[in-house]
MDAnalysis code that builds the backbone (N, CA, C; Angstrom):
import MDAnalysis as mda
import numpy as np

u = mda.Universe.empty(252, n_residues=84, atom_resindex=np.repeat(np.arange(84), 3), trajectory=True)
u.add_TopologyAttr("name", ["N", "CA", "C"] * 84)
u.add_TopologyAttr("resid", np.arange(1, 85))
u.add_TopologyAttr("resname", ["UNK", "UNK", "UNK", "UNK", "UNK", "UNK", "UNK", "UNK", "UNK", "UNK", "UNK", "UNK", "UNK", "UNK", "UNK", "UNK", "UNK", "UNK", "UNK", "UNK", "UNK", "UNK", "UNK", "UNK", "UNK", "UNK", "UNK", "UNK", "UNK", "UNK", "UNK", "UNK", "UNK", "UNK", "UNK", "UNK", "UNK", "UNK", "UNK", "UNK", "UNK", "UNK", "UNK", "UNK", "UNK", "UNK", "UNK", "UNK", "UNK", "UNK", "UNK", "UNK", "UNK", "UNK", "UNK", "UNK", "UNK", "UNK", "UNK", "UNK", "UNK", "UNK", "UNK", "UNK", "UNK", "UNK", "UNK", "UNK", "UNK", "UNK", "UNK", "UNK", "UNK", "UNK", "UNK", "UNK", "UNK", "UNK", "UNK", "UNK", "UNK", "UNK", "UNK", "UNK"])
u.atoms.positions = np.array([
    [21.205, -132.383, -101.130],
    [19.878, -131.437, -100.987],
    [19.168, -132.066, -99.701],
    [19.009, -131.123, -98.313],
    [17.784, -131.740, -97.911],
    [16.414, -131.123, -97.880],
    [15.557, -131.403, -97.074],
    [14.512, -130.316, -97.443],
    [14.319, -129.648, -96.591],
    [15.139, -129.301, -95.594],
    [15.598, -127.886, -95.345],
    [16.045, -126.929, -95.836],
    [17.236, -127.700, -96.690],
    [17.719, -126.779, -97.786],
    [17.036, -126.291, -99.235],
    [16.029, -126.961, -99.353],
    [14.826, -126.616, -100.323],
    [13.885, -125.128, -99.805],
    [13.688, -125.443, -98.475],
    [12.977, -124.448, -97.448],
    [13.272, -123.335, -97.463],
    [15.073, -123.229, -97.241],
    [15.717, -122.210, -97.489],
    [15.752, -121.282, -98.755],
    [16.111, -122.764, -99.933],
    [16.196, -122.024, -101.317],
    [15.027, -120.884, -101.739],
    [13.993, -121.493, -101.042],
    [12.495, -120.882, -101.679],
    [12.085, -119.931, -100.542],
    [12.427, -119.803, -99.693],
    [12.139, -119.003, -98.384],
    [11.197, -117.422, -98.401],
    [12.308, -116.791, -99.480],
    [11.612, -115.730, -100.048],
    [10.688, -115.633, -101.517],
    [10.477, -116.631, -101.674],
    [9.877, -116.708, -102.709],
    [7.882, -116.107, -103.230],
    [7.427, -116.710, -101.738],
    [6.037, -116.314, -101.976],
    [5.181, -117.171, -102.857],
    [6.034, -118.192, -103.059],
    [4.890, -119.536, -103.755],
    [4.024, -120.138, -102.559],
    [3.046, -120.273, -103.278],
    [1.822, -121.628, -102.548],
    [1.135, -122.487, -103.237],
    [1.396, -123.232, -102.480],
    [0.484, -124.862, -103.240],
    [-0.850, -124.470, -102.945],
    [-1.697, -125.523, -103.690],
    [-2.640, -125.574, -102.997],
    [-3.259, -126.885, -103.258],
    [-3.659, -127.908, -101.658],
    [-3.950, -129.317, -102.044],
    [-5.000, -129.261, -101.587],
    [-6.319, -129.912, -102.369],
    [-7.087, -130.355, -101.862],
    [-7.567, -131.651, -102.422],
    [-9.050, -132.350, -102.057],
    [-9.655, -133.390, -102.088],
    [-10.641, -133.146, -103.438],
    [-10.083, -134.151, -104.733],
    [-10.862, -134.125, -105.645],
    [-11.254, -135.152, -105.959],
    [-13.153, -135.522, -105.916],
    [-13.100, -137.164, -105.742],
    [-12.314, -138.032, -104.690],
    [-11.730, -138.736, -105.897],
    [-11.211, -140.077, -104.996],
    [-9.593, -139.649, -105.197],
    [-9.109, -138.151, -105.517],
    [-7.948, -137.924, -105.737],
    [-7.780, -136.804, -104.981],
    [-6.256, -136.746, -105.122],
    [-5.550, -135.211, -104.392],
    [-5.549, -134.774, -105.473],
    [-5.771, -133.144, -105.536],
    [-5.422, -132.167, -106.373],
    [-4.069, -131.236, -105.884],
    [-3.173, -131.325, -106.480],
    [-2.155, -129.916, -106.852],
    [-2.081, -129.374, -107.354],
    [-2.781, -128.087, -106.639],
    [-2.451, -126.753, -107.468],
    [-0.944, -125.755, -107.289],
    [-0.547, -125.430, -108.647],
    [0.485, -124.518, -108.102],
    [1.014, -123.941, -109.752],
    [1.978, -122.734, -109.444],
    [2.762, -122.226, -110.480],
    [3.799, -123.253, -110.856],
    [4.153, -123.310, -112.013],
    [5.857, -124.061, -112.288],
    [6.439, -123.613, -111.573],
    [6.939, -122.442, -110.451],
    [7.505, -122.544, -109.819],
    [7.663, -123.176, -108.282],
    [6.466, -122.949, -107.694],
    [5.616, -124.241, -106.778],
    [5.578, -125.520, -107.062],
    [5.416, -126.171, -108.247],
    [5.849, -126.982, -108.763],
    [7.104, -127.816, -108.492],
    [7.914, -126.888, -109.191],
    [9.179, -127.120, -109.005],
    [9.966, -127.699, -107.728],
    [9.426, -126.787, -106.894],
    [9.695, -126.950, -105.201],
    [9.073, -127.898, -104.538],
    [8.033, -128.290, -105.060],
    [7.789, -129.717, -104.636],
    [8.533, -130.328, -104.993],
    [8.653, -130.539, -106.465],
    [9.384, -131.558, -106.776],
    [10.811, -131.703, -106.470],
    [11.413, -130.858, -105.665],
    [13.013, -130.606, -105.175],
    [12.330, -131.609, -103.911],
    [11.230, -130.982, -102.961],
    [11.111, -131.735, -101.784],
    [11.360, -132.850, -101.872],
    [10.591, -133.650, -103.161],
    [10.490, -135.455, -102.954],
    [11.858, -135.544, -103.090],
    [12.781, -134.854, -104.126],
    [14.074, -135.661, -104.361],
    [14.601, -135.458, -103.784],
    [14.845, -134.563, -102.314],
    [15.832, -134.115, -101.622],
    [15.280, -135.312, -100.251],
    [13.982, -135.725, -100.256],
    [13.528, -136.142, -99.262],
    [14.106, -137.896, -99.413],
    [14.542, -138.161, -100.748],
    [15.241, -139.535, -101.548],
    [16.772, -139.102, -100.636],
    [17.206, -138.537, -100.084],
    [18.543, -138.356, -99.784],
    [18.344, -137.884, -98.580],
    [17.374, -137.933, -97.643],
    [17.620, -137.135, -96.601],
    [17.679, -137.991, -94.913],
    [18.424, -137.995, -94.362],
    [18.816, -138.869, -93.333],
    [17.117, -139.225, -92.541],
    [16.361, -138.545, -92.280],
    [15.279, -138.754, -91.910],
    [14.249, -139.469, -92.910],
    [13.357, -140.580, -92.271],
    [12.492, -141.331, -93.302],
    [11.495, -140.722, -93.887],
    [11.006, -139.291, -93.306],
    [9.465, -138.866, -93.349],
    [9.885, -137.353, -93.115],
    [9.047, -136.890, -93.703],
    [8.785, -135.043, -93.328],
    [7.229, -135.014, -93.647],
    [6.448, -133.616, -93.495],
    [5.659, -133.562, -93.640],
    [5.148, -131.756, -93.701],
    [4.439, -131.358, -93.981],
    [3.977, -129.925, -94.446],
    [2.419, -129.555, -94.122],
    [2.162, -129.261, -93.312],
    [0.558, -128.932, -93.494],
    [0.095, -127.652, -93.756],
    [-1.406, -127.207, -94.205],
    [-1.708, -126.070, -94.134],
    [-2.409, -125.428, -92.602],
    [-2.241, -126.952, -91.950],
    [-2.807, -126.516, -90.452],
    [-1.846, -126.479, -88.896],
    [-0.605, -126.297, -89.854],
    [0.378, -126.486, -89.021],
    [1.710, -126.375, -89.620],
    [2.860, -127.169, -89.313],
    [4.201, -127.091, -89.889],
    [4.204, -127.032, -90.836],
    [4.907, -125.609, -91.723],
    [4.911, -125.456, -93.355],
    [3.300, -124.392, -93.459],
    [2.910, -124.472, -92.968],
    [1.444, -123.537, -93.401],
    [1.921, -122.141, -94.267],
    [3.110, -121.914, -94.213],
    [3.346, -120.774, -95.279],
    [3.028, -121.366, -96.458],
    [3.781, -122.248, -97.175],
    [3.486, -123.171, -98.589],
    [2.321, -123.310, -98.778],
    [0.971, -123.034, -98.284],
    [0.045, -123.331, -98.866],
    [-1.019, -122.416, -98.879],
    [-1.503, -122.506, -99.869],
    [-2.587, -121.131, -100.323],
    [-3.781, -121.339, -99.690],
    [-4.848, -120.300, -99.588],
    [-5.544, -120.528, -99.338],
    [-6.803, -121.412, -99.657],
    [-7.735, -122.115, -99.085],
    [-8.725, -123.051, -99.706],
    [-8.197, -124.300, -99.323],
    [-6.764, -124.852, -99.204],
    [-5.763, -125.869, -99.078],
    [-6.593, -126.721, -97.751],
    [-6.949, -127.850, -98.131],
    [-7.670, -128.198, -96.783],
    [-6.535, -129.864, -96.625],
    [-5.696, -130.341, -97.488],
    [-4.592, -131.366, -96.986],
    [-3.138, -131.075, -96.919],
    [-2.487, -131.767, -96.158],
    [-1.128, -131.799, -96.302],
    [-0.567, -132.474, -97.217],
    [0.675, -132.797, -96.710],
    [1.501, -133.466, -97.740],
    [2.321, -134.303, -96.752],
    [2.226, -135.447, -96.592],
    [3.361, -136.585, -95.853],
    [4.092, -137.311, -97.066],
    [5.222, -136.988, -96.685],
    [6.585, -137.995, -97.536],
    [7.181, -138.978, -96.606],
    [7.054, -140.500, -96.834],
    [8.088, -141.327, -96.440],
    [8.785, -142.031, -97.230],
    [10.033, -141.920, -96.983],
    [10.334, -142.981, -97.935],
    [10.739, -144.623, -97.251],
    [10.282, -145.359, -97.606],
    [10.490, -146.742, -97.318],
    [11.861, -147.344, -98.190],
    [11.880, -148.294, -97.389],
    [13.545, -149.259, -97.553],
    [12.528, -149.903, -98.944],
    [13.967, -149.966, -100.091],
    [13.708, -150.791, -100.408],
    [14.215, -152.282, -100.728],
    [13.464, -153.376, -100.547],
    [13.944, -154.459, -100.262],
    [13.774, -155.490, -101.794],
    [14.993, -156.250, -101.471],
    [15.033, -156.902, -102.881],
    [14.066, -158.381, -103.296],
    [13.528, -157.934, -104.310],
    [13.033, -159.619, -104.539],
    [11.165, -159.301, -104.392],
    [11.282, -157.368, -104.010],
    [9.828, -157.220, -103.543],
    [9.556, -156.196, -104.431],
])
C-alpha cells in the first residue's frame, strides 16, 4: 500500500488530525480512526517509491487537518546504513 492508497481508503471518512506545538513537543490529536490513518501513512511510506511526502494544514493535504492545526507532517525515509 502506498500513501495515495491510504488517502483513497480514508477519503470519505471525514477524519481530522490536529497537529500543534506543545512546549518542546509536537502534539498530534485525533480519534482512534484518525490515528490509525496516520499509522497507515507511516507504514505506507516505508514501502513507497518516493522517499518522502508531506501534508500541511496550509497546503496540500489540508483536508486532513482539524481547525487550530498549526503544523504539518513531513515523513522522510532514509536508507539504512549497515554499522551506523
